[in-house]
matplotlib code that plots the C-alpha trace (Angstrom):
import matplotlib.pyplot as plt

x = [74.0, 73.5, 74.8, 72.0, 69.4, 70.8, 70.1, 66.6, 65.9, 67.1, 65.1, 61.9, 62.8, 62.8, 59.8, 57.6, 58.9, 58.0, 54.6, 53.4, 54.9, 57.3, 61.2, 63.2, 64.7, 61.6, 61.9, 60.0, 61.0, 59.6, 59.4, 60.6, 63.0, 62.2, 63.2, 59.9, 56.4, 53.3, 49.8, 48.2, 51.3, 51.0, 53.8, 54.5, 56.0, 57.8, 57.7, 60.8, 61.0, 64.8, 64.1, 63.0, 61.2, 58.4, 55.5, 56.3, 54.8, 51.6, 52.0, 50.0, 50.3, 49.0, 48.8, 49.3, 49.6, 45.8, 44.0, 45.7, 45.2, 45.6, 46.6, 48.8, 48.5, 50.5, 54.2, 53.8, 54.8, 54.2, 51.3, 51.0, 48.6, 47.5, 49.1, 47.3, 49.2, 50.8, 53.2, 53.0, 54.4, 54.3, 54.1, 54.6, 53.4, 55.1, 52.7, 54.5, 55.1, 53.0, 56.1, 55.7, 58.0, 57.3, 59.3, 60.4, 57.9, 57.7, 56.1, 53.7, 53.8, 50.1, 50.2, 52.3, 55.1, 54.9, 58.2, 59.7, 60.4, 63.3, 63.9, 67.4, 67.6, 64.5, 64.9, 65.4, 67.9, 66.5, 66.9, 68.5, 67.7, 65.9, 67.0, 64.1, 64.7, 62.3, 63.6, 62.2, 61.7, 63.5, 65.5, 65.3, 67.3, 64.4, 62.4, 61.2, 60.4, 60.1, 57.6, 57.5, 54.7, 53.6, 51.4, 48.5, 45.9, 42.4, 40.0, 37.2, 39.6, 42.9, 44.8, 46.5, 46.0, 49.1, 50.2, 52.8, 55.8, 57.6, 59.9, 58.3, 55.8, 57.5, 59.5, 63.2, 65.1, 67.2, 65.4, 66.2, 65.2, 66.3, 64.1, 66.1, 65.5, 62.2, 61.8, 58.7, 57.5, 56.0, 55.1, 56.0, 55.6, 56.9, 55.9, 57.3, 56.0, 57.0, 55.9, 53.3, 50.7, 52.2, 51.9, 52.4, 53.4, 51.4, 52.4, 54.7, 53.6, 53.9, 57.5, 57.9, 60.7, 59.7, 60.9, 61.2, 60.5, 57.1, 55.8, 54.3, 50.6, 50.8, 52.5, 52.4, 53.0, 52.5, 51.7, 53.2, 55.8, 58.9, 60.1, 59.9, 56.8, 55.7, 53.1, 50.3, 50.4, 47.4, 49.1, 47.1, 48.8, 47.6, 47.7, 47.6, 47.5, 45.6, 42.5, 39.9, 40.4, 43.5, 43.9, 47.1, 48.9, 51.7, 54.4, 55.3, 58.4, 57.0, 56.3, 52.3, 50.8, 47.8, 45.5, 44.4, 41.5, 43.7, 43.4, 42.6, 40.1, 39.7, 38.4, 38.6, 42.5, 43.7, 44.0, 44.4, 45.7, 44.5, 47.0, 48.6, 47.8, 50.5, 53.4, 56.9, 57.1, 56.6, 53.6, 52.1, 49.4, 47.6, 45.0, 42.5, 43.7, 47.0, 49.2, 51.5, 52.8, 56.2, 56.7, 57.8, 59.5, 58.1, 59.2, 57.6, 58.3, 56.8, 56.0, 56.8, 60.4, 60.6, 62.6, 63.5, 62.9, 65.0, 63.3, 64.1, 62.6, 60.6, 61.3, 64.6, 66.4, 67.7, 71.7, 72.3, 69.0, 69.2, 68.2, 67.4, 67.6, 66.2, 65.6, 62.6, 60.8, 57.2, 56.4, 59.2, 62.3, 65.5, 68.5, 72.2, 71.8, 74.5, 73.9, 75.5, 75.9, 76.4, 77.0, 80.0, 79.6, 79.2, 77.9, 79.3, 76.0, 76.1, 73.2, 69.4, 69.2, 71.7, 71.6, 73.5, 73.1, 73.6, 73.4, 75.8, 75.4, 78.0, 75.3, 73.1, 73.5, 72.0, 71.1, 70.3, 70.6, 71.3, 70.3, 71.2, 72.5, 69.1, 69.5, 66.5, 66.6, 68.1, 66.7, 67.7, 68.0, 68.4, 69.6, 68.6, 71.2, 70.2, 72.0, 73.4, 71.3, 68.2, 69.8, 70.4, 66.6, 65.8, 67.9, 66.4, 63.2, 63.8, 66.3, 64.4, 61.0, 63.3, 65.3, 62.0, 61.1, 64.2, 64.2, 60.4, 61.4, 64.1, 62.1, 59.1, 62.0, 63.3, 60.0, 59.4, 62.5, 62.0, 58.5, 59.7, 62.3, 60.0, 57.4, 60.2, 61.4, 64.4, 67.9, 70.8, 72.7, 76.3, 76.5, 79.6, 81.1, 83.9, 85.5, 88.6, 91.5, 94.9, 98.0, 100.6, 104.2, 107.3, 107.5, 103.8, 100.4, 98.4, 95.1, 92.8, 89.3, 87.5, 85.0, 82.4, 80.5, 77.0, 74.5, 70.9, 68.5, 65.3, 62.2, 64.3, 65.3, 69.0, 70.5, 73.1, 76.8, 77.8, 79.2, 82.4, 83.0, 82.5, 85.2, 87.1, 89.0, 91.4, 92.9, 94.8, 93.1, 95.6, 98.2]
y = [3.3, 7.5, 6.9, 4.9, 6.9, 10.0, 8.0, 7.0, 11.0, 11.9, 9.2, 10.1, 13.8, 13.0, 10.9, 13.5, 16.0, 13.9, 12.7, 16.4, 16.9, 19.9, 20.2, 23.1, 24.5, 26.9, 30.1, 33.0, 35.9, 39.3, 41.1, 44.1, 43.0, 45.2, 44.6, 46.7, 46.6, 48.8, 47.9, 49.1, 48.3, 45.3, 42.9, 39.4, 36.5, 33.8, 30.3, 28.1, 24.7, 24.4, 20.3, 19.2, 20.9, 23.6, 21.5, 18.4, 20.7, 22.2, 25.9, 27.8, 31.3, 32.2, 35.2, 35.3, 31.6, 31.5, 30.2, 29.9, 32.9, 31.1, 27.9, 27.1, 23.6, 24.4, 25.1, 28.8, 29.2, 33.2, 35.0, 38.6, 40.5, 44.2, 43.7, 44.0, 44.1, 41.0, 38.1, 36.0, 32.6, 30.1, 26.1, 23.6, 20.1, 17.4, 15.4, 12.2, 12.0, 14.5, 16.2, 19.5, 22.7, 26.0, 29.0, 32.0, 35.1, 38.3, 41.0, 44.2, 47.0, 48.2, 51.6, 54.0, 55.8, 59.9, 61.2, 64.4, 67.4, 69.9, 73.1, 75.1, 77.8, 78.3, 82.4, 83.9, 86.3, 88.1, 86.1, 83.2, 79.4, 77.1, 73.2, 71.0, 67.5, 64.3, 62.0, 59.1, 56.5, 53.3, 51.7, 54.7, 53.6, 50.7, 52.2, 55.6, 58.8, 62.1, 64.7, 68.1, 70.5, 74.0, 74.4, 76.8, 78.0, 76.3, 79.0, 76.2, 75.1, 76.0, 73.1, 73.7, 72.2, 71.1, 72.1, 70.4, 71.9, 72.8, 69.7, 67.4, 66.3, 62.7, 62.9, 62.9, 60.1, 62.5, 62.9, 66.9, 69.8, 72.8, 75.8, 78.8, 82.0, 82.3, 85.8, 85.4, 83.1, 80.1, 76.4, 73.0, 69.4, 66.1, 62.8, 59.5, 57.1, 53.8, 51.0, 50.5, 51.2, 54.1, 53.6, 56.8, 57.5, 60.1, 63.9, 65.1, 67.8, 71.1, 73.1, 76.7, 79.3, 82.4, 85.9, 89.2, 91.1, 92.3, 90.4, 92.0, 91.1, 91.9, 93.4, 92.5, 94.4, 94.1, 96.5, 97.0, 97.7, 95.5, 91.7, 91.0, 91.0, 90.0, 87.3, 89.4, 92.1, 92.0, 92.3, 93.0, 91.6, 93.3, 92.1, 94.9, 94.1, 93.7, 91.0, 91.3, 88.2, 87.1, 84.8, 85.3, 81.5, 81.2, 78.2, 77.9, 76.8, 73.5, 72.6, 73.6, 75.1, 77.4, 80.2, 83.2, 81.7, 80.1, 82.5, 85.3, 86.9, 88.2, 91.7, 92.3, 91.8, 92.3, 89.3, 90.3, 87.8, 87.9, 88.5, 84.8, 83.4, 84.6, 82.2, 82.8, 81.7, 82.7, 85.0, 85.5, 86.5, 84.2, 85.5, 83.0, 83.2, 81.7, 84.6, 85.1, 88.0, 88.8, 86.8, 87.9, 86.1, 87.4, 86.2, 86.0, 86.2, 85.0, 87.6, 85.5, 85.4, 89.0, 89.7, 92.2, 92.8, 94.4, 97.0, 96.3, 96.5, 94.2, 94.4, 94.7, 97.9, 99.4, 100.2, 103.8, 104.4, 104.8, 102.6, 102.7, 100.2, 100.4, 98.0, 97.9, 95.7, 95.3, 98.9, 101.4, 101.9, 100.9, 103.2, 102.1, 99.2, 97.3, 96.0, 93.2, 92.4, 88.8, 88.2, 91.0, 94.1, 97.2, 99.4, 100.6, 100.9, 104.4, 105.7, 103.9, 103.2, 102.5, 104.7, 103.5, 106.6, 104.8, 101.2, 98.5, 95.1, 94.5, 95.5, 92.7, 90.1, 88.9, 91.7, 91.5, 93.9, 93.7, 95.0, 94.8, 91.3, 90.2, 89.4, 90.0, 87.2, 87.7, 89.3, 88.8, 92.5, 91.9, 95.0, 95.2, 96.4, 98.6, 97.1, 99.6, 98.3, 99.4, 102.6, 103.4, 102.7, 104.8, 107.7, 107.0, 107.5, 110.9, 111.9, 110.7, 112.9, 116.3, 115.2, 114.6, 118.2, 119.5, 118.2, 118.9, 122.9, 122.3, 121.4, 123.9, 126.6, 125.6, 125.1, 128.8, 130.3, 128.5, 129.8, 133.4, 133.3, 131.6, 134.9, 137.2, 136.0, 134.2, 136.7, 137.2, 134.3, 133.9, 131.4, 130.4, 128.8, 126.4, 126.6, 124.3, 125.8, 124.4, 126.6, 124.3, 124.7, 123.1, 120.6, 120.5, 120.7, 122.5, 122.9, 125.9, 126.9, 130.1, 131.0, 133.8, 135.4, 136.3, 137.6, 136.9, 139.4, 139.2, 138.2, 136.8, 133.6, 132.6, 133.2, 130.8, 132.3, 132.3, 136.0, 136.3, 139.7, 138.6, 139.2, 136.0, 134.3, 131.1, 128.9, 125.9, 122.8, 120.2, 119.0]
z = [4.2, 3.6, 0.2, -0.7, 1.5, -0.8, -4.0, -3.0, -2.2, -5.4, -7.5, -5.1, -6.3, -10.2, -9.9, -8.3, -11.0, -14.0, -12.0, -12.3, -15.4, -14.3, -15.6, -16.2, -19.5, -21.0, -22.0, -22.4, -24.6, -25.5, -28.5, -28.1, -26.1, -23.3, -19.6, -18.0, -19.6, -18.9, -18.5, -22.0, -24.0, -27.2, -26.7, -28.6, -26.5, -27.5, -25.7, -26.3, -24.8, -25.9, -26.9, -30.0, -32.6, -32.2, -33.7, -30.9, -28.2, -27.2, -25.4, -22.9, -21.9, -18.0, -16.0, -12.4, -12.2, -13.0, -15.7, -19.3, -21.1, -24.6, -26.3, -29.3, -31.1, -34.1, -34.0, -34.2, -30.6, -30.1, -28.4, -29.2, -26.1, -24.9, -21.6, -18.1, -15.3, -13.7, -14.2, -17.4, -17.9, -20.4, -20.3, -22.8, -23.1, -25.2, -27.2, -27.4, -23.6, -21.9, -20.1, -19.3, -19.0, -17.8, -18.2, -16.6, -15.8, -17.4, -14.9, -16.2, -14.0, -13.2, -15.0, -17.4, -15.5, -15.0, -16.1, -14.3, -16.1, -15.1, -16.8, -17.2, -15.9, -14.1, -14.3, -17.4, -18.8, -22.1, -25.2, -23.1, -24.3, -22.1, -22.0, -20.8, -19.6, -19.1, -16.3, -14.3, -16.8, -16.2, -18.2, -20.7, -23.8, -24.2, -27.3, -25.8, -27.7, -25.9, -27.1, -25.6, -25.1, -24.0, -21.3, -21.8, -19.5, -19.2, -19.4, -17.7, -15.0, -12.8, -15.0, -18.6, -21.9, -24.0, -27.2, -28.9, -29.4, -33.0, -34.1, -31.4, -33.5, -34.2, -30.9, -30.2, -29.1, -26.7, -23.5, -23.5, -25.9, -25.9, -27.0, -28.3, -27.4, -25.1, -23.6, -21.4, -18.6, -19.9, -18.9, -20.5, -19.8, -21.2, -22.0, -23.6, -26.2, -28.0, -29.7, -32.2, -32.0, -30.0, -25.7, -24.1, -20.6, -18.2, -18.9, -16.6, -14.1, -15.3, -14.8, -15.4, -16.5, -15.4, -16.7, -14.7, -17.8, -19.0, -21.6, -24.9, -23.5, -19.6, -16.8, -13.2, -10.3, -6.2, -3.6, -1.3, -4.0, -3.1, -2.9, 0.9, 3.4, 6.3, 6.9, 8.6, 5.6, 3.2, -0.1, -3.5, -6.9, -10.4, -14.2, -16.7, -20.1, -23.2, -22.0, -19.5, -17.7, -15.6, -13.1, -10.2, -10.3, -7.6, -7.4, -3.8, -2.0, -1.3, -5.2, -5.3, -8.2, -6.4, -7.6, -5.8, -4.4, -1.7, 0.9, -1.6, -3.5, -7.1, -7.7, -11.5, -12.2, -8.8, -6.3, -2.7, -0.3, 3.3, 6.2, 7.1, 4.0, 2.3, 1.4, -0.4, -3.9, -7.5, -8.6, -12.0, -14.2, -16.7, -19.3, -20.5, -23.9, -23.2, -22.2, -19.4, -17.7, -16.1, -12.9, -9.5, -6.8, -3.5, 0.0, 3.2, 6.6, 9.6, 11.8, 15.1, 14.2, 15.3, 12.4, 9.6, 5.9, 2.8, 1.0, -2.6, -6.1, -7.4, -11.0, -12.8, -12.8, -15.6, -16.1, -15.1, -13.0, -9.3, -6.8, -2.8, -0.5, 2.9, 5.9, 8.5, 10.7, 11.6, 12.5, 11.3, 8.9, 11.0, 11.3, 11.8, 9.3, 7.8, 3.9, 2.1, -1.4, -2.3, 1.0, 1.6, 3.5, 1.3, 4.1, 7.5, 9.3, 10.0, 7.6, 7.2, 3.5, 0.9, -2.2, -5.6, -8.1, -11.4, -11.0, -13.5, -14.2, -11.5, -8.7, -10.0, -7.2, -3.8, -1.4, 2.5, 5.7, 8.9, 12.3, 16.1, 14.9, 13.1, 9.3, 6.6, 4.0, 0.8, -2.4, -5.5, -7.6, -11.5, -13.6, -16.7, -19.6, -22.5, -26.0, -28.0, -30.8, -28.4, -27.6, -31.4, -32.3, -29.6, -31.0, -34.6, -32.9, -31.2, -34.4, -37.4, -36.8, -36.6, -39.8, -41.7, -40.7, -41.9, -44.6, -45.8, -44.5, -46.9, -50.1, -49.6, -49.6, -52.6, -54.1, -52.7, -54.4, -57.6, -57.9, -57.7, -60.1, -62.8, -61.6, -62.3, -65.8, -66.7, -65.5, -67.5, -68.9, -70.1, -73.2, -74.8, -78.2, -78.1, -81.1, -82.0, -84.0, -85.2, -84.4, -85.9, -84.6, -84.9, -82.5, -80.9, -81.7, -79.1, -79.3, -78.2, -77.5, -78.8, -76.1, -77.1, -74.5, -75.1, -73.1, -73.3, -73.0, -70.9, -73.1, -76.1, -77.4, -77.0, -80.7, -81.4, -80.4, -84.2, -84.3, -85.7, -84.6, -81.2, -78.8, -78.4, -75.8, -76.4, -73.6, -74.2, -73.9, -74.7, -76.9]

ax = plt.figure().add_subplot(projection="3d")
ax.plot(x, y, z, "-o")
ax.set_aspect("equal")
plt.show()
């Protein structure tokens, strides 16, 4: 009895499928064959009933189970569309029997993705290369090419315009890009594109690489001239360079890109940040023509911690220069301080400052101070090494003018002496006549030179030395 009921239920289910014209087995494929699509891309759908000839079917394509977008009554079972977000599905109706089959669905995302750019390293050593990486795209190998841009300050707003980097016109297959030898602060963005016509993602958010060394167009300074500050202090940041209009930018620890007007005011090329609006981050200057200054990494300590700060140089120090580190609280300098270099104690705490008479590259690193059980934040001290080429060039710049002066003096002395000799007339001159004679011996034939000396008198032209009566001196020249 149960088997009979099961058979009846199965027959009813099969009948309902045919009644509604539905059966399984149709397939919807795409060209290109990507797993993810975005609104705005062109895609070709192919609807395959997996039964009979293509001409046996009438094809329909719908979106979101709504009305049909297109109907094809010929044997071509393909649809090319500029996509909008939603779920796409094709269905086919067999002409001979009105049988209908519908395919799987293809989902199209509402908007293109925004990739995430990363840079390495963030802080540059002079001449170092930078690697850019464009991440965040699902199924990355699916036809994407990557495009790389430099961020250029937009004078009409606080945002940036983007200039395509060299060797990036046609994009790169890899999602990484190496920039050889940048030496100054700069901002970069990336985006990806695929298909034809080209479909692009959004631009990434700008990411920056920073250099502490001043650029050719500008330098950046902070007052008070130190890395660490208390939040209750007012701090001024000044841009100096070849351009009249600058703006101060900062990238906070929370990842926010802000300008001076967030808690500060611009007066000419100086930004003064008011107390309690100051926060830790990287600060730099930008000109309206797209130039960047050096960058400064500033640490801000909240006053209610009743903490201490390290007084260390803002800019890189040159190898061989003296450096002094101190420690202070909100009110005064502290004594009996311990100093640490890369978390290693280097001072016994008996003095109020750490003096390095001549810094070297080994002194580079993180420093902090400690007093009465309180630690300051750590700050990085960078040491700039003077290259041998630079030293030689500097030496030539110094010695070059001296050498030129000496050479000019010698030339003038020579000309002066020559002029005096010409004015006095020619001096006595000695001339010689060489006469070759053959003195034959039994076993050798030496050759002698007859040298006649003759004085030239002042005011007379030199006669030929042919006087046979002149004294002769003979010298053996060779055999």
